[in-house]
N, C-alpha and C positions, 0 to 999 in steps of 0.2 A: 266424788273426788276425795283423795286422801290428802288432807291439808298437812303441809310439812311442819313438823314439830322441832323445837330447839333452836330456831333461827329468827324468832320474833324480834323485830326492830333492827335486824341486820340487813346490809346490802349484799346481795348474792348475784354474781354474774352468771349468765346463762349463754353458752356458746353453741349455736346451732338451733334453729327454730322449726325443725321438722316435728313429727308426732311426739317424740319423747321430750324434746326441748321445750316445745310450746306447753305441753301439759305440766312439765316441771316448773316453768315460770309461773303458770297460773296457780299451781299448788303451793308454791312459795308465797305468793301474794295472799292466798287463802289462809296461810299460817301466820301472817303478820310480818313477813319479810318484804323487802323491796327488791324486785328482780330487775337487774340491768342487763338487757339482752342485746345480742348481736348475731347476725347471719350475713354472709356475703351476698345472699340473694335479696335484691331490693323488694321483690314481691313478698318474701317471707317476713321481712321487716315491716312492710305495710300491713300485712295480715295481723302481726303481733300488736302493732300500734292501734289497729282497729279494735283489739280486745282490751285496750287500755294499758298496754305494757310500754315501758320506756326502753328505747333502743339507743345505744351509744357504742362507738367503736372501742374495741378492746385490744389495742395493738402494742401498748407499752407498759412497763412496770408502773408508771405514774397513773395509768387508768385503774390500777388495782389498789391504790393507797387506802381506800375506804371500803374495800371488798373483803367480806368474811370467808367466802368460798367461791370457787369456780365450778360450775356444772357443765360438763362436756357431753355432747351428743355422741352416739356410738361411732358414727362414720368419720369422726375427726381424730387424727392420730395425736397421741399424747407422749409417745416415746419413740417407737420405730414406725417407719424408716427415719422420721424426724418429727419432733413436736411441731404442731401448728404454732404460728407466731403468738397468738393470744395465750396458749398454754405455756409457752416458754416465758412470756412476760409475767404470768401469774406465779410460776415457779421461782423466777428471779425475785419477785416481790415477797416470797414466802407465804403465798396464799395456797391453802389446801385445795386439791383438785378432786372432784367427785363426779358422780353421775346420778341419773334419776333412780337407778336401782339402789344405790346407797341411801338416797333420801327416803325411798320407800321403806327399807328395813329400819331406818331411824324413826319412822313416823307411823308405822302400821298399827302397833298396839296403843290403845288409848284407855282412859279411865272407864269408858263405857263397858269394857270387857268384864268389869266387876259384877255386872248384872247378868252375865251369860252363864248358862249351865255348863257349856262346853266352849273352851277358848277356840277361836279360829286357828286354822293351820295354813302353812305355806308349803307347797311342794314346788321345788325348783329343779328344772331339767336342763342339762347341758350335754355336750358331746359334739362330735363332728357331723354325724348323719343321724337322721331319725328323730331329732329332738322335737320338731314341730308335730309330727304324727304322734309321738309319745305323749306330748303335752295335751294335744287335742283329744287323744284317746282317754287319758285320765279324766279330763274334764267331762267328756261324754259319759263315761261309766258312772261318775259321781252324780251327774245330773239325772241319768236314767234310774239311779238308785234312790233318788229323792234327796240327795245331799246338796245344799246350796253351794254353788261353785262358780268362780269367775276365772276366765282365761286371759292372760295378759303377758306383757314383756315383749319378746321378739315376735309374738303372734297375738292376734286379737287387739286389745286396747293397750295404751300406754299404762305402765304400772301405777302411776299417780292419778290416772284418769278413771280408775275403777271405783265402784261404790264402797263405802265403809262396810266391812264384813258383818254378816249376821251371826247369830248364835250358831256355833258348830259349822260355820262357813269355811270353805277351802278356797284358797287362791292358788291357781296353777300357773307358774311362770316358766316360759321358755327363755333361757338366757344364753346369749352368744358369748364367745370368748372376749369380744370387745366390751361386753357389759360386766362380766365377772372379773376381768383384769383390773378395772378402775374403781369399782364400788368400794367405798370405805366401810360399809356395813354389809355383811352377808350372813344372815342368820335364819335360813329356812328350817322348818321342822323336819322335812324329808328332802334329801338331795339325790338326784338321779344323774348318773354318768352313763351314757349309752355306749359310746365307742370313741375311738380316736384314729384319725387318718390325716395325712398332711393337708393343711388348708391355712390360708391367711398367714403364711410363714413370713412374708415381708413385714407384716404388721406386728409380729411378735418376736422378730429377731431369730427365727428358726424354730425347729420342732420342740426344743426344750422350753422355749418361752411360751409356745402355744399350749403345751401341756400344763405349764405352771399357771397360766391364766385359767384353765379349767379347774385345776386342783384347788384354787383359792376358794371355790364354792364349798369345799369340804373342810379345808384347813382353817379358814378364818372364823367360821361361826360354830362349828361342831354340831351338825344336825343330829337330831335324836335317832334318825335312821338314814342310812346311806344305801342306795341301790346302785350297784356297780357292775357294768359290763366287763367281763374279764377275758374276752376273746383277743385282746391285745395286751402286750407286755405292760403298757402304762396302766391299764385297768387292774391287772393283777397286783402291780406294785401299789396302787392307790388303796385297794382293798386290804392289802397286808399292812399298810401304814395305819389304817383306821381301826382295824380289829385288834382287840386285846388278846385274842386267842382263837383257836379253830372253832370253838363253839359260840363265839360272840355273835348273837343274832341281831345286833344293831347294824351289822353289815349284811345285806342281802345280795349274794352274788348271782349274776344272770349270765347265760350263755346260749348260743345256738350251735356250738361246735361239738357238743358231747354231753353226756350225763355228768352232773356234778355230785360229788359224794363228800361225806364228812359230817360232823356233828352240828354244823351251822345251819343257816337258812339259805336255801337255794331255789332258784326258778330257772328252768332250762327248757329248750325245745329241741326235739329230735324227730325228724321225718314228719313234721307238722303237728306233733302232739306236745303241748305244754304240760310240764309237771312241776309241782311244788313239793319240796322236801324240807322237813324240819326235824332236827335231831335224828336224821337217817331214816325217817319214815315219810312215806308219801301222804300228803294231806289235801292235795287238790290237783285237778287236771282239767285241761280244755283241749278239745279237738279243733285246731285252727284251720284245717284243710278246706273247710266249706265256708269260711268267713270271707265273703266277697271283698270287704273293705280292707283286708289285710293280706294281700297276695305276696308270696315269696318269702325267702328266709329272712331278708332284711326287715320285713314287716313282722315276722315272728319274733325277731329280737325286740322290736318296739312293743309288741304284745307282752313279752316277758317283763320288760321294764315297767309298763303300765300296770300289769297284774301285780307285781311286787309292791309298787307304790300304793295301789288301792288296798291290798292286803294290810299294809302297814297302817293305813287309815281305818282299818276295822271292817272292811267289806268282806262278805262271804264269797267263796269261789263261784257259786251259782249266780250271784248278783253281777260279778265281773263278766262271766261268760255271756249272760244276757245282754249286757252293754256292748260287748264285742260284736255280737251278731247284728246289732242295729247301727253300727258305726259305718258311715258311708265313705270314709277316707277323706283326704284333703285334696283340694285342687293342686295340680302340677306335681303330684307325688303318687306315682303308679296309678294314675287316675284313668279308668276305662271310660273313654268318651264316646265311642261309637263302635258299631259292628255292621258289616255289610257283606253279603255273599261269602260268609265264613271267614272274613278277615276282621280281626279285632284291632282297634286303634287305642293306644295307651300313651297318655301324656305324663312323662316324668321329667319335666323341665327343671325341677329342683335338683336333679342329679348333676350338680355343677362341678363335681370332682370325680376323679377316676374311681375311687372307692364306692361312691354312691352309684355310678353307672355300672360298675361290675356287679353290684347286688341286683340292680334292675335287670341286667342281662341274664342273671342266673334264675330269675323268677319266671321266665317265659321260654317257649320253644319256637323255632322257625321264625326268627326275628328279622324283619326289615328295619334296620337300625338307622335312625336319623341322629347324627352326632356332629360335634364340632362347635367352634366358637372361639373365645379367648382362652387359649390353653394356659393351664396352671403349672407351677413348678413340679418337676418330677417325671414329666412325660406320660406315656400311656402303658408303661410296663406292668402296672398293677391291675389291668383289666381281668386277668386270670381266666378261670375255666368257663366263665360266662360267654366268652367269645365263641365257644363251640356251638352255641345256640344261634349264632348270627349267620343268616344266609347271605346278606349283603349289607354294606354300610353306605349311606347317602350323606355326604359330608357337606355341612353348611359353614358359613362364617367367612370373614375376610381373609383368613389364613387357611382356607380349606385344603389347598394343595399340600401345605406343610403338615397339616393334621393328618391327612390321608396317608402320607409317607410313613407315619408311625403305626399304622394299622397292619395287622397280619391276616385280615379277612378281605374278600373281594369288596371293592369300594368304587364309588363314583363321586366325582367332585361336582356338587350341585350349586354351591354358593348360597342360594336363597332357600328359605323354607318352602316357598311356593313350588320351586322346581323339585326339591327333595320329596315333598309329599306326592306330587304328580308322578314322579318316576317310581316311587315305592308302590303307589296304587296300581300303576300300569303293570308292574311285574309281580304283584302279590297274588298268591294262590290261596284257595280255601285251607284254613288251618294256620295261616301266617299271622303274625302280630307285627303291625307297624308301630314301632316304639320310638318315641322321642326321649332319649336319655343322653344329653349332650356331652357329658364328661368334660365340660368346659364352662367358663363364665359366659354371660350373655352380652357383656357391655360393648362388644365390637359392632353389634347390630341392633341391640335393644337396650332399653333403660334398665330392665331387670328381668329375672327369670320368669316372672308372671306374664310379662308382655310377650316373651318368647313362646310360652305355653299357650297363650291366647291366640297367637298367630298360627300355631300348629292346629289348634281347634278350628279356627276360621278356614284354613286351607282344607282340612279334612271334610268340613261341612259342604264344600263345593262338590264333593264326590259321593257323599252318602245321603 
């Protein structure tokens, strides 16, 4: 556990007692603060009280009279579309609002580091798509190379639940826009921006607010190195803001849309080959085409980002390539789960928006596409050229009929995962790929995208 520093003797309110909130409350107590906790879920409160934590409602400004700070869990809105009532009460009382990420960066460095030969490092990864795979890939490569590494944040463990770092240790954090937007402290050593596409727009008040939330990771703390995907206008703008000039190698630009040139530091992928250029000379390369855990252009972008971060940490190209080859991929992200009679089954339930689904469609041929769910803003116009790979769509979700109307490929309204898989299996031919890439959220039928992907896997197992 990372004990929270700087709040000893203070009362700190914690709103939300899920993974991040509970670990924040315990880390506050470990650092000598008193955590005053609340969650609308009675079971969450009971679990917290069983751990010795105090629970008290946090509904009015009076509840915050003795409170030094309010720690808010990621799922609780603090500004748009409207602040949760406890957040509003804290702001009215003049109490600073923070989250567990802010507490982590406030507390990570300790006096014990004076005995280390090499100070620990933090790599923080954000973006719309690919940040989980990129984070896990960095962690995997470091571990395979013998570097002590921990994976936390929006993936793995809560940030305050990790172990105190070892000499030369690395903490790899996946950070969502919910986390970067609110954290009062953001000081990673290396920050990674994968890409940007519309998502969570109601929570951020539009695309500008969404980008601003991501940008805080780079603007607030000033990382030593920034790895920036420049295939969107926002990434190019961010790289330009951070660099002092064309040759500033503190900014590593990455792309999967073409060769990058110039005197700076570049990592890009073309036709499955990753290349690293510094000062206009190639200094490293990796053939990504045969790496089973990184299929498709979207995963090649993840590979470019992970490669750049690992190079910034001092790893050699061959060490990184070796790690890539042993990476198995993440569940629910272009995950190959079965094959029978020449038909491959791929679970990409994490493709919860149009941009992610488009990249999944572009990664395979002859697709029997299972899609649908709770549609997000913007419609389906961004599915792009990947639709040419779709033989037929099998639409699930409570709004399946409306979703199917937005498609330009042959489709069948199935409603349930069971029927969609059964129909796809019945019609699939050798060489086809049955792909779950919903292009929609899961909450109309499932608690989360993991549950949706697990259901897909369970239905596939009935046939294979």
